[in-house]
N, CA, C and O atoms as CSV, one atom per row, in Angstrom:
chain,resi,resn,atom,element,x,y,z
A,1,MET,N,N,-52.131,48.870,-16.373
A,1,MET,CA,C,-50.829,48.739,-16.317
A,1,MET,C,C,-50.722,47.219,-16.026
A,1,MET,O,O,-51.315,46.567,-15.168
A,2,ARG,N,N,-49.473,46.662,-17.306
A,2,ARG,CA,C,-49.247,45.128,-16.711
A,2,ARG,C,C,-48.206,44.846,-15.242
A,2,ARG,O,O,-47.406,45.540,-14.615
A,3,ASP,N,N,-48.681,43.570,-15.135
A,3,ASP,CA,C,-47.575,43.106,-13.802
A,3,ASP,C,C,-45.968,42.604,-14.567
A,3,ASP,O,O,-45.423,42.033,-15.512
A,4,PRO,N,N,-45.830,43.187,-13.562
A,4,PRO,CA,C,-43.549,42.341,-13.688
A,4,PRO,C,C,-43.883,41.152,-13.801
A,4,PRO,O,O,-44.621,40.533,-13.034
A,5,ALA,N,N,-43.194,40.632,-15.074
A,5,ALA,CA,C,-43.219,38.610,-14.916
A,5,ALA,C,C,-42.398,38.509,-13.431
A,5,ALA,O,O,-41.788,39.463,-12.947
A,6,ILE,N,N,-42.490,37.318,-12.874
A,6,ILE,CA,C,-41.784,37.335,-11.571
A,6,ILE,C,C,-40.812,36.201,-12.270
A,6,ILE,O,O,-41.014,35.131,-12.845
A,7,PRO,N,N,-39.932,36.796,-12.007
A,7,PRO,CA,C,-38.582,35.518,-12.335
A,7,PRO,C,C,-38.957,34.078,-11.888
A,7,PRO,O,O,-39.872,33.925,-11.079
A,8,PRO,N,N,-38.117,32.769,-12.511
A,8,PRO,CA,C,-38.914,31.979,-11.679
A,8,PRO,C,C,-37.246,31.453,-11.041
A,8,PRO,O,O,-36.091,31.689,-11.396
A,9,ILE,N,N,-38.026,30.445,-9.676
A,9,ILE,CA,C,-36.957,30.733,-8.738
A,9,ILE,C,C,-35.907,28.959,-9.215
A,9,ILE,O,O,-36.244,27.881,-9.704
A,10,VAL,N,N,-34.694,29.509,-8.751
A,10,VAL,CA,C,-34.026,28.451,-10.057
A,10,VAL,C,C,-33.171,28.352,-8.116
A,10,VAL,O,O,-33.061,29.238,-7.269
A,11,PRO,N,N,-32.743,26.878,-8.090
A,11,PRO,CA,C,-31.936,26.953,-6.971
A,11,PRO,C,C,-30.164,27.231,-7.099
A,11,PRO,O,O,-29.387,27.222,-8.054
A,12,PRO,N,N,-30.064,27.382,-6.177
A,12,PRO,CA,C,-28.054,27.353,-6.486
A,12,PRO,C,C,-27.376,26.523,-6.644
A,12,PRO,O,O,-27.269,25.485,-5.992
A,13,THR,N,N,-26.773,26.901,-7.619
A,13,THR,CA,C,-25.512,25.572,-7.741
A,13,THR,C,C,-24.854,25.357,-7.005
A,13,THR,O,O,-24.217,26.192,-6.363
A,14,PRO,N,N,-24.792,23.608,-6.818
A,14,PRO,CA,C,-23.686,23.555,-6.101
A,14,PRO,C,C,-21.990,23.616,-6.291
A,14,PRO,O,O,-21.395,22.719,-6.887
A,15,ILE,N,N,-21.630,24.228,-5.986
A,15,ILE,CA,C,-19.915,24.345,-5.504
A,15,ILE,C,C,-19.375,23.117,-5.303
A,15,ILE,O,O,-19.433,22.363,-4.332
A,16,SER,N,N,-18.712,23.000,-6.616
A,16,SER,CA,C,-17.675,21.836,-6.848
A,16,SER,C,C,-16.484,22.454,-6.691
A,16,SER,O,O,-15.928,23.445,-7.163
A,17,ARG,N,N,-16.107,21.149,-5.478
A,17,ARG,CA,C,-14.902,21.188,-5.062
A,17,ARG,C,C,-13.957,20.592,-5.288
A,17,ARG,O,O,-14.405,19.492,-5.610
A,18,ARG,N,N,-12.273,20.516,-5.384
A,18,ARG,CA,C,-11.913,19.274,-5.684
A,18,ARG,C,C,-10.990,18.815,-4.698
A,18,ARG,O,O,-9.866,19.306,-4.594
A,19,VAL,N,N,-11.500,17.706,-3.821
A,19,VAL,CA,C,-10.182,16.486,-2.866
A,19,VAL,C,C,-9.147,16.075,-3.497
A,19,VAL,O,O,-9.345,15.605,-4.617
A,20,THR,N,N,-8.065,16.116,-3.089
A,20,THR,CA,C,-7.163,14.997,-3.208
A,20,THR,C,C,-6.979,14.218,-2.540
A,20,THR,O,O,-6.639,14.887,-1.564
A,21,LEU,N,N,-6.881,12.612,-2.038
A,21,LEU,CA,C,-6.856,12.277,-0.659
A,21,LEU,C,C,-5.036,11.542,-1.382
A,21,LEU,O,O,-5.086,10.690,-2.269
A,22,ARG,N,N,-4.119,11.864,-1.027
A,22,ARG,CA,C,-3.121,10.697,-1.380
A,22,ARG,C,C,-3.418,9.612,-0.594
A,22,ARG,O,O,-3.992,9.749,0.487
A,23,ALA,N,N,-3.013,8.324,-1.122
A,23,ALA,CA,C,-2.805,7.131,-0.931
A,23,ALA,C,C,-1.916,6.699,-0.571
A,23,ALA,O,O,-0.945,7.298,-1.034
A,24,CYS,N,N,-1.554,5.608,0.306
A,24,CYS,CA,C,-0.204,5.185,1.192
A,24,CYS,C,C,-0.546,3.922,1.651
A,24,CYS,O,O,-1.617,3.714,2.221
A,25,ARG,N,N,0.433,2.909,1.406
A,25,ARG,CA,C,0.052,1.531,1.819
A,25,ARG,C,C,0.566,1.466,3.117
A,25,ARG,O,O,1.715,1.878,3.283
A,26,PRO,N,N,-0.270,0.885,4.382
A,26,PRO,CA,C,0.464,0.535,5.515
A,26,PRO,C,C,1.204,-0.045,5.457
A,26,PRO,O,O,1.258,-0.890,4.563
A,27,SER,N,N,2.659,0.163,6.839
A,27,SER,CA,C,3.569,-0.383,6.672
A,27,SER,C,C,3.322,-1.160,8.081
A,27,SER,O,O,3.120,-0.571,9.143
A,28,LEU,N,N,3.383,-3.014,7.879
A,28,LEU,CA,C,3.447,-3.606,9.389
A,28,LEU,C,C,4.123,-2.865,10.140
A,28,LEU,O,O,3.533,-2.581,11.182
A,29,ILE,N,N,5.423,-2.313,9.991
A,29,ILE,CA,C,6.643,-2.198,11.022
A,29,ILE,C,C,5.525,-0.681,12.057
A,29,ILE,O,O,5.471,-0.550,13.279
A,30,ASP,N,N,5.161,-0.231,11.504
A,30,ASP,CA,C,4.188,1.244,12.039
A,30,ASP,C,C,3.645,0.857,13.350
A,30,ASP,O,O,2.598,0.216,13.252
A,31,LEU,N,N,4.124,1.097,14.736
A,31,LEU,CA,C,3.579,1.151,15.561
A,31,LEU,C,C,2.015,1.516,16.034
A,31,LEU,O,O,1.309,1.166,16.980
A,32,ARG,N,N,1.818,2.528,14.716
A,32,ARG,CA,C,0.464,2.980,15.010
A,32,ARG,C,C,-0.868,2.268,14.946
A,32,ARG,O,O,-1.878,2.499,15.611
A,33,PHE,N,N,-0.717,1.576,14.238
A,33,PHE,CA,C,-1.557,0.188,13.925
A,33,PHE,C,C,-1.916,-0.491,15.597
A,33,PHE,O,O,-1.155,-0.511,16.564
A,34,LYS,N,N,-2.813,-0.815,15.534
A,34,LYS,CA,C,-3.872,-1.194,16.698
A,34,LYS,C,C,-4.200,-2.701,16.352
A,34,LYS,O,O,-5.169,-3.009,15.658
A,35,GLY,N,N,-3.277,-3.656,16.915
A,35,GLY,CA,C,-2.890,-4.917,16.819
A,35,GLY,C,C,-1.615,-5.534,16.655
A,35,GLY,O,O,-0.544,-5.002,16.950
A,36,ASP,N,N,-1.807,-6.992,16.040
A,36,ASP,CA,C,-0.111,-7.365,16.284
A,36,ASP,C,C,-0.333,-8.338,14.568
A,36,ASP,O,O,-1.301,-9.090,14.451
A,37,PRO,N,N,0.661,-8.165,13.420
A,37,PRO,CA,C,0.803,-8.831,12.112
A,37,PRO,C,C,1.159,-10.578,13.099
A,37,PRO,O,O,1.752,-11.044,14.072
A,38,TRP,N,N,0.416,-10.882,12.121
A,38,TRP,CA,C,0.999,-12.674,11.799
A,38,TRP,C,C,0.471,-13.200,10.971
A,38,TRP,O,O,-0.384,-12.584,10.335
A,39,VAL,N,N,0.749,-14.412,10.694
A,39,VAL,CA,C,1.090,-15.460,9.555
A,39,VAL,C,C,0.021,-15.887,9.419
A,39,VAL,O,O,-0.463,-14.926,10.016
A,40,VAL,N,N,-1.159,-16.691,9.080
A,40,VAL,CA,C,-1.960,-17.616,9.213
A,40,VAL,C,C,-2.402,-18.837,7.805
A,40,VAL,O,O,-2.684,-18.510,6.652
A,41,ALA,N,N,-2.370,-19.597,8.105
A,41,ALA,CA,C,-2.157,-20.443,6.996
A,41,ALA,C,C,-3.883,-20.802,6.502
A,41,ALA,O,O,-4.898,-21.029,7.160
A,42,ARG,N,N,-3.629,-20.724,5.169
A,42,ARG,CA,C,-4.996,-20.211,4.234
A,42,ARG,C,C,-4.938,-21.876,3.556
A,42,ARG,O,O,-4.707,-22.865,4.252
A,43,GLU,N,N,-5.231,-21.920,1.881
A,43,GLU,CA,C,-5.378,-22.352,1.427
A,43,GLU,C,C,-4.014,-23.347,1.497
A,43,GLU,O,O,-3.033,-23.078,2.190
A,44,GLN,N,N,-4.130,-24.459,0.708
A,44,GLN,CA,C,-3.127,-25.707,0.746
A,44,GLN,C,C,-1.590,-25.230,0.302
A,44,GLN,O,O,-1.581,-25.242,-0.929
A,45,ARG,N,N,-0.618,-24.922,0.680
A,45,ARG,CA,C,1.055,-23.832,0.325
A,45,ARG,C,C,0.624,-22.427,0.307
A,45,ARG,O,O,1.337,-21.749,-0.433
A,46,GLN,N,N,-0.594,-21.587,1.060
A,46,GLN,CA,C,-0.860,-20.500,1.322
A,46,GLN,C,C,-1.179,-20.297,2.545
A,46,GLN,O,O,-1.703,-20.980,3.425
A,47,ALA,N,N,-0.702,-19.035,2.449
A,47,ALA,CA,C,-1.185,-18.396,4.340
A,47,ALA,C,C,-1.123,-16.800,3.744
A,47,ALA,O,O,-0.572,-16.373,2.729
A,48,ALA,N,N,-1.876,-16.130,4.738
A,48,ALA,CA,C,-2.252,-14.514,5.037
A,48,ALA,C,C,-1.052,-13.424,5.720
A,48,ALA,O,O,-0.271,-13.553,6.663
A,49,VAL,N,N,-1.156,-12.994,5.348
A,49,VAL,CA,C,0.009,-12.316,6.421
A,49,VAL,C,C,-1.015,-11.011,6.675
A,49,VAL,O,O,-1.126,-10.275,5.695
A,50,CYS,N,N,-1.826,-10.610,7.947
A,50,CYS,CA,C,-2.948,-10.048,8.727
A,50,CYS,C,C,-2.321,-9.258,10.010
A,50,CYS,O,O,-1.358,-9.459,10.750
A,51,LEU,N,N,-3.448,-8.151,9.902
A,51,LEU,CA,C,-2.874,-7.110,10.524
A,51,LEU,C,C,-4.063,-6.631,11.689
A,51,LEU,O,O,-4.771,-5.671,11.385
A,52,GLY,N,N,-4.318,-7.444,13.291
A,52,GLY,CA,C,-5.629,-7.750,13.659
A,52,GLY,C,C,-6.508,-8.260,12.933
A,52,GLY,O,O,-6.196,-9.412,13.237
A,53,ASP,N,N,-7.269,-8.389,12.292
A,53,ASP,CA,C,-8.694,-8.817,11.560
A,53,ASP,C,C,-8.540,-8.950,10.265
A,53,ASP,O,O,-9.426,-9.621,9.736
A,54,PHE,N,N,-7.256,-8.314,9.171
A,54,PHE,CA,C,-7.859,-7.733,8.585
A,54,PHE,C,C,-6.426,-7.800,7.514
A,54,PHE,O,O,-5.394,-7.161,7.719
A,55,SER,N,N,-6.713,-8.916,6.124
A,55,SER,CA,C,-5.685,-9.769,5.597
A,55,SER,C,C,-5.224,-8.424,4.678
A,55,SER,O,O,-5.818,-7.646,3.931
A,56,MET,N,N,-3.714,-8.603,5.190
A,56,MET,CA,C,-3.102,-7.603,4.463
A,56,MET,C,C,-2.478,-8.379,2.530
A,56,MET,O,O,-2.499,-7.725,1.487
A,57,GLY,N,N,-2.109,-9.552,2.646
A,57,GLY,CA,C,-1.495,-10.130,0.976
A,57,GLY,C,C,-1.744,-11.644,1.307
A,57,GLY,O,O,-2.299,-12.057,2.325
A,58,GLN,N,N,-1.254,-12.385,0.306
A,58,GLN,CA,C,-1.079,-13.777,0.352
A,58,GLN,C,C,0.609,-14.058,-0.185
A,58,GLN,O,O,1.268,-13.393,-0.985
A,59,VAL,N,N,0.994,-15.294,0.585
A,59,VAL,CA,C,2.411,-15.504,0.256
A,59,VAL,C,C,2.412,-17.646,0.283
A,59,VAL,O,O,2.106,-18.465,1.150
A,60,SER,N,N,2.803,-17.736,-0.808
A,60,SER,CA,C,3.142,-19.016,-1.063
A,60,SER,C,C,4.417,-19.618,0.175
A,60,SER,O,O,5.586,-19.238,0.238
A,61,VAL,N,N,3.756,-20.603,1.027
A,61,VAL,CA,C,4.449,-21.008,1.902
A,61,VAL,C,C,4.497,-22.463,2.447
A,61,VAL,O,O,3.721,-23.299,1.986
A,62,SER,N,N,5.327,-22.761,3.349
A,62,SER,CA,C,5.270,-24.060,3.758
A,62,SER,C,C,4.437,-24.179,4.651
A,62,SER,O,O,3.970,-23.064,4.880
A,63,PRO,N,N,3.645,-25.542,5.790
A,63,PRO,CA,C,3.500,-25.386,7.039
A,63,PRO,C,C,4.810,-24.785,7.454
A,63,PRO,O,O,5.083,-23.600,7.258
A,64,LEU,N,N,5.786,-25.835,8.164
A,64,LEU,CA,C,7.169,-25.420,7.732
A,64,LEU,C,C,7.608,-24.100,8.366
A,64,LEU,O,O,8.418,-23.938,9.279
A,65,ASP,N,N,6.822,-23.090,7.613
A,65,ASP,CA,C,7.504,-21.927,7.523
A,65,ASP,C,C,6.371,-20.853,8.784
A,65,ASP,O,O,6.725,-20.025,9.622
A,66,LEU,N,N,5.329,-21.225,8.503
A,66,LEU,CA,C,4.875,-20.149,9.716
A,66,LEU,C,C,5.104,-20.065,11.060
A,66,LEU,O,O,4.923,-18.886,11.365
A,67,PRO,N,N,5.501,-20.898,12.314
A,67,PRO,CA,C,5.903,-20.179,13.054
A,67,PRO,C,C,6.887,-19.199,12.430
A,67,PRO,O,O,6.564,-18.022,12.275
A,68,SER,N,N,7.858,-19.574,12.137
A,68,SER,CA,C,8.865,-18.484,11.797
A,68,SER,C,C,8.708,-17.508,11.223
A,68,SER,O,O,9.488,-16.625,11.581
A,69,LEU,N,N,7.919,-17.191,10.335
A,69,LEU,CA,C,7.325,-16.036,9.822
A,69,LEU,C,C,6.875,-14.660,10.676
A,69,LEU,O,O,7.023,-13.439,10.622
A,70,ASN,N,N,6.192,-15.742,11.545
A,70,ASN,CA,C,5.174,-14.978,12.554
A,70,ASN,C,C,6.504,-14.629,13.393
A,70,ASN,O,O,6.794,-13.440,13.260
A,71,ARG,N,N,7.523,-15.446,14.342
A,71,ARG,CA,C,8.491,-15.036,15.049
A,71,ARG,C,C,9.433,-13.786,14.321
A,71,ARG,O,O,10.067,-12.886,14.872
A,72,PHE,N,N,9.229,-14.161,12.580
A,72,PHE,CA,C,10.285,-12.853,11.880
A,72,PHE,C,C,9.593,-11.576,12.094
A,72,PHE,O,O,10.268,-10.592,12.398
A,73,LEU,N,N,7.922,-11.457,11.930
A,73,LEU,CA,C,7.237,-10.684,12.086
A,73,LEU,C,C,6.981,-9.344,13.394
A,73,LEU,O,O,6.842,-8.133,13.559
A,74,LEU,N,N,7.039,-10.386,13.935
A,74,LEU,CA,C,7.079,-9.489,15.250
A,74,LEU,C,C,8.606,-8.951,15.713
A,74,LEU,O,O,8.713,-7.810,16.163
A,75,GLN,N,N,9.832,-9.863,15.577
A,75,GLN,CA,C,10.617,-8.729,15.921
A,75,GLN,C,C,10.872,-7.701,14.998
A,75,GLN,O,O,10.648,-6.588,15.474
A,76,VAL,N,N,11.341,-7.706,13.619
A,76,VAL,CA,C,10.998,-7.189,13.071
A,76,VAL,C,C,10.137,-5.519,13.099
A,76,VAL,O,O,10.567,-4.501,12.557
A,77,ARG,N,N,8.771,-5.658,13.937
A,77,ARG,CA,C,8.086,-4.400,13.934
A,77,ARG,C,C,8.592,-4.388,15.230
A,77,ARG,O,O,8.788,-3.173,15.239
A,78,PHE,N,N,9.095,-4.868,16.718
A,78,PHE,CA,C,8.553,-4.273,17.723
A,78,PHE,C,C,10.678,-4.203,17.701
A,78,PHE,O,O,11.001,-3.606,18.728
A,79,GLY,N,N,11.448,-4.451,17.213
A,79,GLY,CA,C,12.948,-4.669,16.970
A,79,GLY,C,C,13.343,-2.843,15.947
A,79,GLY,O,O,14.368,-2.162,15.932
A,80,GLN,N,N,12.247,-2.683,15.386
A,80,GLN,CA,C,12.243,-1.012,15.048
A,80,GLN,C,C,11.918,-0.131,15.853
A,80,GLN,O,O,12.583,0.905,15.869
A,81,ALA,N,N,10.673,-0.313,16.853
A,81,ALA,CA,C,10.383,0.885,17.965
A,81,ALA,C,C,11.049,0.620,18.721
A,81,ALA,O,O,10.742,1.363,19.653
A,82,ARG,N,N,12.301,-0.335,19.197
A,82,ARG,CA,C,13.059,-0.261,20.334
A,82,ARG,C,C,13.945,0.352,19.586
A,82,ARG,O,O,14.323,1.347,20.204
A,83,ARG,N,N,14.682,0.229,18.157
A,83,ARG,CA,C,15.631,0.769,17.659
A,83,ARG,C,C,15.351,2.959,17.614
A,83,ARG,O,O,16.207,3.839,17.694
A,84,ASN,N,N,14.020,3.058,17.480
A,84,ASN,CA,C,13.832,4.256,17.525
A,84,ASN,C,C,13.570,5.070,18.481
A,84,ASN,O,O,13.671,6.297,18.492
A,85,TYR,N,N,13.149,4.196,19.471
A,85,TYR,CA,C,13.296,4.669,21.273
A,85,TYR,C,C,14.164,4.933,21.491
A,85,TYR,O,O,14.155,6.158,21.612
A,86,SER,N,N,15.505,4.380,21.729
A,86,SER,CA,C,16.676,4.179,22.186
A,86,SER,C,C,17.321,5.253,21.366
A,86,SER,O,O,17.907,6.008,22.141
A,87,ARG,N,N,17.489,5.717,19.865
A,87,ARG,CA,C,17.390,6.978,19.695
A,87,ARG,C,C,17.194,7.799,19.950
A,87,ARG,O,O,18.069,8.661,20.028
A,88,ARG,N,N,16.090,7.999,20.198
A,88,ARG,CA,C,15.349,8.995,20.558
A,88,ARG,C,C,15.672,9.415,21.935
A,88,ARG,O,O,15.522,10.617,22.158
A,89,MET,N,N,16.197,8.469,23.168
A,89,MET,CA,C,16.197,8.546,24.737
A,89,MET,C,C,18.087,9.299,24.402
A,89,MET,O,O,18.651,10.235,24.969
A,90,ARG,N,N,18.559,8.412,23.312
A,90,ARG,CA,C,20.462,9.488,23.330
A,90,ARG,C,C,20.322,10.160,22.735
A,90,ARG,O,O,21.432,10.472,22.304
A,91,LYS,N,N,19.349,10.932,22.157
A,91,LYS,CA,C,19.148,12.330,21.590
A,91,LYS,C,C,18.923,13.032,22.859
A,91,LYS,O,O,19.845,13.657,23.383
A,92,LEU,N,N,18.122,12.989,23.220
A,92,LEU,CA,C,17.107,13.572,24.428
A,92,LEU,C,C,18.308,13.868,25.947
A,92,LEU,O,O,18.459,14.807,26.729
A,93,ALA,N,N,18.945,12.545,25.781
A,93,ALA,CA,C,20.122,12.779,26.781
A,93,ALA,C,C,21.439,13.569,26.680
A,93,ALA,O,O,22.204,13.995,27.545
A,94,GLY,N,N,21.452,13.641,24.936
A,94,GLY,CA,C,22.765,14.417,24.723
A,94,GLY,C,C,22.394,15.954,24.755
A,94,GLY,O,O,23.277,16.806,24.863
A,95,LEU,N,N,21.069,16.271,24.657
A,95,LEU,CA,C,20.093,17.900,25.208
A,95,LEU,C,C,20.254,18.219,26.711
A,95,LEU,O,O,20.178,19.380,27.114
A,96,VAL,N,N,20.498,17.081,27.606
A,96,VAL,CA,C,20.426,17.750,28.604
A,96,VAL,C,C,21.736,18.114,29.311
A,96,VAL,O,O,21.715,18.797,30.335
């Protein structure tokens, strides 16, 4: 009697999964970011807009623009948060 042939061991093929990632650009006025937005001087007539230690982009400025840009960035960020907070409080006061 003949011995039956043993089939070769084949590892199972991996299941391929399609993963979709949605990319979105961060907003400097989003308060979920930990860190303050600020503008720091770089090369000649260049400044970088940073969030914490991460550089978000570069702009061309004069040295006199840096303090006013930093002030404006903080006003935009925290002014938006104050408006959203006061809107939410008004909405809650109307429900009570």
